[in-house]
Backbone bond lengths (Angstrom), bond angles and torsions (degrees), N, CA, C in turn:
res aa  C-N    CA-C-N  psi(-1)  N-CA   C-N-CA  omega(-1)  CA-C   N-CA-C  phi
1 M - - - 1.468 - - 1.545 112.40 -
2 S 1.313 117.74 150.00 1.473 116.17 -179.15 1.542 105.98 -133.29
3 G 1.291 112.89 134.54 1.420 121.66 170.31 1.510 118.44 57.40
4 G 1.291 121.03 14.94 1.445 120.90 176.76 1.514 116.49 76.89
5 T 1.366 118.89 4.83 1.447 118.23 -179.12 1.546 111.38 -94.92
6 G 1.329 115.59 4.21 1.481 117.41 172.99 1.527 110.59 87.44
7 E 1.301 119.75 -2.07 1.427 122.50 -179.92 1.541 111.00 -87.69
8 V 1.315 115.18 145.01 1.472 118.78 177.74 1.532 106.03 -89.83
9 A 1.349 114.24 133.19 1.475 119.89 179.47 1.520 110.01 -69.72
10 A 1.309 115.65 138.60 1.468 122.16 175.49 1.496 110.30 -65.79
11 P 1.337 116.85 140.52 1.496 117.08 178.39 1.490 111.03 -64.58
12 R 1.340 112.41 143.87 1.501 117.04 -178.58 1.487 110.51 -78.56
13 D 1.316 115.73 135.14 1.462 122.84 175.00 1.486 111.77 -89.86
14 P 1.321 122.08 102.49 1.404 123.34 -177.07 1.538 115.22 -62.72
15 G 1.305 115.63 -16.15 1.457 120.37 179.96 1.511 115.32 -73.49
16 L 1.350 116.29 -22.47 1.452 118.37 -176.88 1.513 112.73 -77.84
17 Q 1.309 119.58 -35.02 1.448 121.29 -176.09 1.508 110.68 -65.28
18 P 1.368 122.21 -46.42 1.451 117.48 175.34 1.514 116.09 -63.30
19 E 1.314 114.79 -29.92 1.519 119.73 176.70 1.511 110.15 -66.48
20 R 1.339 117.76 -45.51 1.451 123.48 178.21 1.524 108.65 -59.88
21 T 1.322 116.42 -45.16 1.458 121.58 -177.83 1.538 110.13 -63.85
22 R 1.334 115.53 -41.99 1.433 120.32 179.20 1.551 110.69 -63.54
23 L 1.316 117.05 -42.10 1.459 118.38 174.86 1.529 112.95 -65.13
24 A 1.272 117.82 -33.73 1.471 120.94 178.90 1.537 109.76 -66.01
25 W 1.371 115.31 -41.70 1.443 117.45 176.60 1.484 111.70 -63.91
26 R 1.318 118.39 -35.77 1.469 120.63 178.82 1.526 110.90 -68.86
27 R 1.361 117.87 -40.72 1.483 120.04 177.52 1.505 110.50 -64.61
28 T 1.331 117.68 -39.37 1.475 119.45 179.88 1.533 108.44 -68.24
29 T 1.281 120.13 -39.75 1.438 122.29 177.04 1.512 111.66 -60.75
30 L 1.338 116.50 -40.13 1.435 121.16 178.78 1.562 110.83 -65.23
31 A 1.354 115.82 -44.45 1.451 121.29 177.50 1.571 110.60 -61.85
32 S 1.350 115.10 -40.48 1.505 115.99 175.24 1.515 112.11 -64.49
33 T 1.323 118.20 -36.69 1.454 121.18 178.85 1.538 109.95 -63.06
34 V 1.303 115.81 -44.69 1.442 118.83 178.75 1.516 111.54 -64.18
35 A 1.289 119.74 -38.61 1.467 122.90 175.77 1.546 111.75 -63.45
36 A 1.293 116.90 -41.42 1.512 120.25 176.99 1.511 110.80 -63.67
37 V 1.356 116.69 -45.34 1.463 121.36 -179.36 1.545 109.70 -63.45
38 L 1.315 117.77 -41.97 1.477 120.29 176.12 1.564 111.21 -65.66
39 A 1.274 118.15 -35.46 1.460 124.39 176.13 1.527 109.30 -58.80
40 V 1.317 116.77 -48.76 1.461 122.12 179.44 1.511 110.54 -62.94
41 K 1.330 116.35 -45.91 1.436 121.67 178.46 1.583 112.10 -60.54
42 S 1.338 115.70 -43.55 1.392 120.57 -179.65 1.554 112.42 -66.92
43 S 1.315 115.14 -38.81 1.461 118.37 -178.46 1.515 111.46 -69.34
44 L 1.292 119.60 -28.68 1.457 124.36 -178.91 1.510 114.37 -92.22
45 H 1.324 117.49 -14.09 1.472 122.25 -168.23 1.556 108.61 -66.04
46 G 1.281 121.81 -51.21 1.473 122.49 -172.02 1.505 111.02 -94.63
47 G 1.337 118.85 20.36 1.432 119.89 -178.77 1.531 109.18 105.25
48 V 1.258 116.33 157.31 1.486 122.06 -175.19 1.532 109.00 -83.36
49 S 1.293 119.32 129.45 1.457 124.10 173.28 1.550 106.62 -131.18
50 V 1.324 112.08 161.25 1.479 118.46 -178.59 1.485 108.47 -64.05
51 S 1.285 117.95 -50.48 1.484 123.16 -178.48 1.546 109.65 -57.64
52 G 1.334 115.23 -45.86 1.494 117.83 -179.29 1.490 112.27 -60.98
53 V 1.332 117.21 -41.52 1.481 123.28 179.42 1.532 110.26 -63.49
54 V 1.340 115.72 -43.99 1.440 121.50 -179.03 1.498 110.31 -64.42
55 L 1.330 118.31 -48.49 1.449 122.45 179.25 1.528 110.68 -64.00
56 C 1.284 118.20 -39.45 1.461 121.99 177.36 1.550 111.90 -62.04
57 A 1.358 114.91 -45.86 1.448 121.45 177.44 1.528 110.60 -61.57
58 L 1.357 114.93 -39.75 1.473 116.70 179.76 1.525 111.66 -68.98
59 A 1.279 115.41 -41.04 1.526 121.79 177.01 1.563 109.27 -60.44
60 C 1.291 116.88 -44.22 1.505 121.31 176.21 1.492 111.85 -62.62
61 G 1.312 116.33 -42.94 1.471 119.00 177.20 1.483 114.16 -62.68
62 L 1.349 115.84 -42.21 1.429 121.63 176.96 1.505 112.06 -65.81
63 W 1.342 118.77 -37.88 1.471 123.13 173.46 1.482 111.96 -59.29
64 L 1.397 117.25 -44.27 1.380 122.12 179.09 1.530 111.93 -62.97
65 A 1.353 117.33 -42.07 1.437 122.59 179.67 1.549 109.76 -62.88
66 F 1.320 115.11 -44.36 1.491 117.53 178.51 1.488 110.83 -67.40
67 L 1.279 118.62 -36.73 1.526 122.46 177.59 1.540 108.01 -60.66
68 L 1.261 118.81 -42.15 1.490 121.65 178.52 1.511 112.34 -65.95
69 L 1.305 114.92 -43.53 1.481 120.31 176.93 1.527 112.29 -61.20
70 A 1.311 113.75 -45.96 1.498 119.08 -179.86 1.527 110.83 -65.69
71 H 1.322 115.54 -40.62 1.511 118.72 -178.31 1.549 108.25 -65.25
72 H 1.359 117.02 -41.49 1.457 120.72 177.13 1.514 111.16 -59.92
73 R 1.327 117.30 -42.46 1.483 120.99 -178.37 1.563 111.59 -69.19
74 I 1.343 115.21 -40.70 1.450 121.46 -178.38 1.522 108.62 -60.97
75 R 1.364 114.50 -47.93 1.476 119.89 179.47 1.506 110.32 -61.85
76 A 1.349 121.55 -40.21 1.408 123.15 176.42 1.471 114.01 -62.68
77 L 1.339 117.15 -40.04 1.460 121.50 177.29 1.535 112.34 -65.71
78 A 1.344 114.42 -36.85 1.456 120.98 -177.89 1.532 114.61 -75.10
79 A 1.335 115.62 -20.61 1.498 123.48 -169.68 1.528 108.56 -75.63
80 T 1.265 121.67 -32.29 1.468 124.06 -174.80 1.540 112.69 -142.70
81 S 1.264 114.63 160.12 1.488 117.76 -178.31 1.495 111.97 -79.24
82 S 1.377 117.61 -20.08 1.448 119.38 176.43 1.572 108.41 -130.60
83 P 1.290 114.86 82.09 1.489 118.98 -173.66 1.516 111.45 -69.26
84 A 1.277 113.70 158.34 1.497 122.34 179.47 1.527 106.28 -73.64
85 A 1.320 112.72 157.06 1.526 117.29 178.61 1.535 107.40 -67.00
86 L 1.356 112.84 157.48 1.439 120.13 177.59 1.525 109.39 -67.85
87 A 1.339 114.08 131.98 1.473 119.26 -177.41 1.546 108.43 -67.30
88 P 1.303 117.23 141.59 1.453 122.02 -178.95 1.565 110.86 -54.86
89 R 1.261 119.12 -40.75 1.477 121.20 -178.80 1.540 110.32 -66.29
90 H 1.349 118.78 -36.35 1.463 119.94 175.99 1.495 111.77 -69.39
91 A 1.349 116.08 -41.32 1.477 119.68 177.28 1.564 112.31 -63.65
92 T 1.321 114.70 -40.64 1.472 117.91 175.76 1.522 112.81 -63.76
93 A 1.361 114.04 -40.99 1.509 117.09 179.59 1.501 109.99 -65.87
94 A 1.290 118.59 -40.94 1.483 121.39 179.92 1.508 109.94 -61.61
95 V 1.301 117.40 -44.85 1.486 121.91 -178.12 1.513 109.73 -67.54
96 L 1.331 118.91 -38.40 1.414 122.18 -179.87 1.578 110.74 -69.06
97 C 1.326 115.98 -38.12 1.458 119.40 174.99 1.531 113.17 -62.88
98 A 1.344 113.46 -41.73 1.465 116.49 179.42 1.536 113.70 -68.14
99 V 1.333 115.16 -42.38 1.452 118.84 178.58 1.539 111.88 -66.00
100 A 1.366 116.82 -44.43 1.431 121.80 178.62 1.546 110.48 -62.27
101 T 1.296 117.00 -38.70 1.502 119.23 178.60 1.526 110.20 -63.82
102 A 1.351 113.45 -42.24 1.468 117.27 175.72 1.518 113.32 -62.49
103 A 1.286 117.18 -39.15 1.467 118.49 177.56 1.458 112.69 -64.95
104 C 1.432 117.43 -40.46 1.462 120.64 175.26 1.461 111.62 -61.55
105 A 1.347 118.36 -43.57 1.440 121.57 178.46 1.550 112.30 -60.62
106 A 1.296 115.58 -41.51 1.446 119.98 176.40 1.514 114.45 -62.51
107 A 1.286 113.56 -40.01 1.452 120.78 179.56 1.548 110.39 -68.75
108 L 1.317 116.23 -36.26 1.478 119.62 176.69 1.520 112.43 -69.34
109 V 1.306 116.59 -33.36 1.446 120.68 -177.27 1.541 109.64 -73.64
110 L 1.355 114.98 -40.78 1.486 119.01 -173.08 1.485 107.82 -80.11
């Protein structure tokens, strides 16, 4: 019974949550790719400078690291119907990549 309305709750489909999570990782990877492309465009727009090239290279390296983390997680989600939880070190690395990429983008814009 659910919520006192007398209705029986539908059984949960455990296959949907990993699929939603996999799609979320793909969307986040796409957003990270767009941020990296915009960082490259921004660093080359007003002329080439040493700081722009360094920040652009750093943003691209962070993008590549995030891409590898996301690919690892997507493969883990696809491998089994009940995947293991994301390891804390992988979660921390993904967050650090995202925050550092945002910091690089902010430095390139300013």
